[in-house]
C-alpha positions as CSV (number, residue, x, y, z in Angstrom):
1,M,21.8,24.3,59.8
2,K,23.9,27.3,58.8
3,R,27.3,27.7,60.3
4,R,26.4,31.0,61.9
5,S,23.3,29.6,63.6
6,F,25.5,26.7,64.9
7,L,28.1,29.1,66.3
8,H,25.4,31.3,67.9
9,G,24.0,28.1,69.6
10,L,27.4,27.2,70.9
11,A,27.8,30.6,72.4
12,L,24.6,30.0,74.4
13,L,25.7,26.7,75.9
14,P,27.2,28.1,79.1
15,A,23.8,29.7,79.9
16,A,21.9,26.5,79.3
17,P,21.6,25.5,83.1
18,L,20.3,29.0,83.9
19,L,17.8,28.9,81.0
20,G,16.5,25.5,82.1
21,S,15.7,26.8,85.6
22,L,13.8,29.7,84.1
23,I,11.4,27.6,82.0
24,Q,10.0,25.5,84.9
25,P,6.3,26.0,85.2
26,A,5.2,28.2,88.1
27,V,3.4,26.3,90.9
28,A,-0.2,27.5,91.2
29,Q,-0.7,28.7,94.8
30,T,-4.0,28.1,96.6
31,T,-5.2,28.9,100.0
32,A,-7.6,27.1,102.3
33,T,-10.4,29.4,101.0
34,Q,-9.8,28.6,97.3
35,P,-11.2,25.4,95.8
36,V,-8.7,23.1,94.2
37,I,-9.4,23.1,90.4
38,T,-9.0,19.7,88.8
39,P,-7.2,20.0,85.4
40,L,-9.0,18.5,82.4
41,N,-7.3,15.9,80.3
42,K,-9.3,16.4,77.2
43,P,-7.5,15.5,73.9
44,R,-6.6,18.4,71.6
45,E,-8.8,16.9,68.9
46,A,-11.9,17.2,71.2
47,W,-11.2,20.9,71.8
48,R,-10.8,21.4,68.0
49,K,-14.3,20.1,67.5
50,L,-15.7,22.5,70.2
51,L,-14.0,25.7,69.2
52,A,-13.9,28.0,66.2
53,Q,-10.6,27.5,64.3
54,D,-9.2,30.9,65.3
55,A,-10.0,30.4,69.0
56,Y,-8.5,26.9,68.9
57,A,-5.3,28.3,67.3
58,V,-5.0,30.9,70.1
59,L,-5.9,28.6,73.0
60,F,-4.1,25.4,72.0
61,E,-1.5,26.4,69.4
62,E,-0.5,29.5,71.3
63,N,-1.2,31.9,68.4
64,T,-1.9,35.6,69.0
65,E,-4.8,37.5,67.5
66,R,-4.3,40.8,65.7
67,P,-4.3,43.8,68.0
68,D,-7.5,45.8,68.1
69,S,-9.5,42.9,66.7
70,S,-11.4,41.9,69.8
71,P,-14.8,43.4,70.7
72,L,-13.8,42.6,74.4
73,N,-11.4,45.6,74.2
74,H,-14.4,47.9,74.5
75,E,-16.4,45.8,77.0
76,E,-17.1,48.0,80.0
77,R,-20.1,46.3,81.7
78,D,-19.8,44.6,85.1
79,G,-19.3,40.9,84.8
80,T,-16.9,38.0,84.5
81,F,-14.4,37.0,81.7
82,I,-14.3,33.2,81.4
83,C,-12.1,30.8,79.5
84,A,-13.5,30.4,76.0
85,A,-12.7,26.7,76.1
86,C,-13.7,25.3,79.5
87,Y,-15.7,28.3,80.9
88,L,-13.6,28.7,84.0
89,P,-13.9,32.3,85.3
90,L,-10.6,34.0,84.9
91,F,-11.0,37.8,85.4
92,Q,-13.5,40.1,87.0
93,S,-14.5,43.3,85.1
94,E,-13.4,45.6,87.9
95,N,-9.8,44.4,87.1
96,K,-10.0,45.3,83.4
97,F,-8.3,48.5,82.1
98,D,-7.4,50.1,78.8
99,S,-3.7,49.4,78.3
100,G,-3.6,51.0,74.9
101,T,-2.0,47.8,73.5
102,G,-5.0,46.5,71.5
103,W,-5.7,43.5,73.7
104,P,-8.0,43.1,76.7
105,S,-5.8,43.8,79.8
106,F,-6.4,43.1,83.4
107,T,-4.6,44.1,86.7
108,Q,-5.0,40.6,88.2
109,P,-6.7,37.3,87.6
110,I,-9.1,35.4,89.8
111,A,-6.8,33.7,92.4
112,G,-5.9,30.1,91.6
113,H,-7.5,30.1,88.1
114,I,-4.3,30.9,86.1
115,G,-1.0,29.0,85.7
116,T,2.2,30.5,84.4
117,K,5.4,29.4,82.6
118,R,8.4,31.0,81.0
119,D,8.2,31.6,77.3
120,F,11.3,32.2,75.1
121,K,9.5,32.4,71.7
122,L,10.8,36.0,71.2
123,L,14.2,35.0,72.6
124,W,13.9,37.1,75.8
125,P,12.0,35.5,78.6
126,R,8.3,36.4,79.1
127,T,5.7,35.0,81.4
128,E,3.0,33.2,79.5
129,Y,-0.2,32.3,81.4
130,H,-2.9,29.8,80.7
131,C,-6.2,28.6,82.2
132,I,-5.4,26.2,85.1
133,R,-8.3,23.9,84.2
134,C,-7.9,23.2,80.4
135,G,-4.4,24.6,79.8
136,G,-5.6,27.0,77.1
137,H,-3.2,29.8,76.4
138,Q,-4.6,33.2,77.4
139,G,-1.7,35.7,77.0
140,H,1.3,37.1,78.7
141,L,2.0,38.9,82.0
142,F,4.0,42.1,81.9
143,N,5.2,44.4,84.8
144,D,4.0,47.7,83.2
145,G,0.5,47.8,84.5
146,P,-1.1,50.4,86.8
147,A,-0.4,50.8,90.5
148,P,-0.6,49.3,93.0
149,R,0.3,45.8,91.6
150,G,2.0,47.0,88.4
151,E,0.8,44.0,86.5
152,R,-0.7,43.8,83.0
153,W,-2.3,40.5,82.2
154,C,-2.5,41.0,78.4
155,N,-5.1,38.5,77.1
156,N,-6.2,37.3,73.6
157,G,-9.9,38.2,73.2
158,L,-10.5,35.0,71.3
159,A,-9.5,33.1,74.5
160,L,-12.2,34.7,76.6
161,Q,-16.0,35.1,76.7
162,F,-17.7,37.8,78.7
163,I,-20.7,37.1,80.9
164,A,-22.5,40.2,82.1
165,K,-23.4,40.6,85.8
166,G,-26.9,39.2,86.3
167,E,-26.4,36.6,83.5
168,D,-25.8,32.9,84.5
169,L,-22.3,31.6,84.1
170,P,-22.4,28.6,81.8
171,A,-21.6,25.2,83.4
172,L,-18.0,24.3,83.2
173,R,-17.2,22.1,80.2
174,S,-15.9,18.7,81.0
């Protein structure tokens, strides 16, 4: 460790209790009308066998795909966006919008299907979100979306699959 890095770390020590309180996972809220979703406890190695390498890297190593690389950016049909790992429905097409960022973006998820936590990978806090069922990393939530909610759920296209309206949703993976 370099002396400068050590000194910078010492300067952050007074803020450690505050930072610790910010990185607690958000509690998923459900209502009486929402079914409780049981989390899967599938080992990472099992997911690696089921998914393409790039999808696995996004979902379970929290990588980010290149902007403008997903065909889902241009998906405009009615339907449902599901988790690419466990097939849990996460977003409805009526909540998709073109954010101009290069990633599929949504104004809101399907209630009770997303979990959040604080992410400090870029030093400042961001809200990361993941599939509540398999824990697969989906993207980050920002407060620069359209009215009325002002939310932009910025998703990796590799973490999603699209099922057009009228097509059968696949059975959830177990």
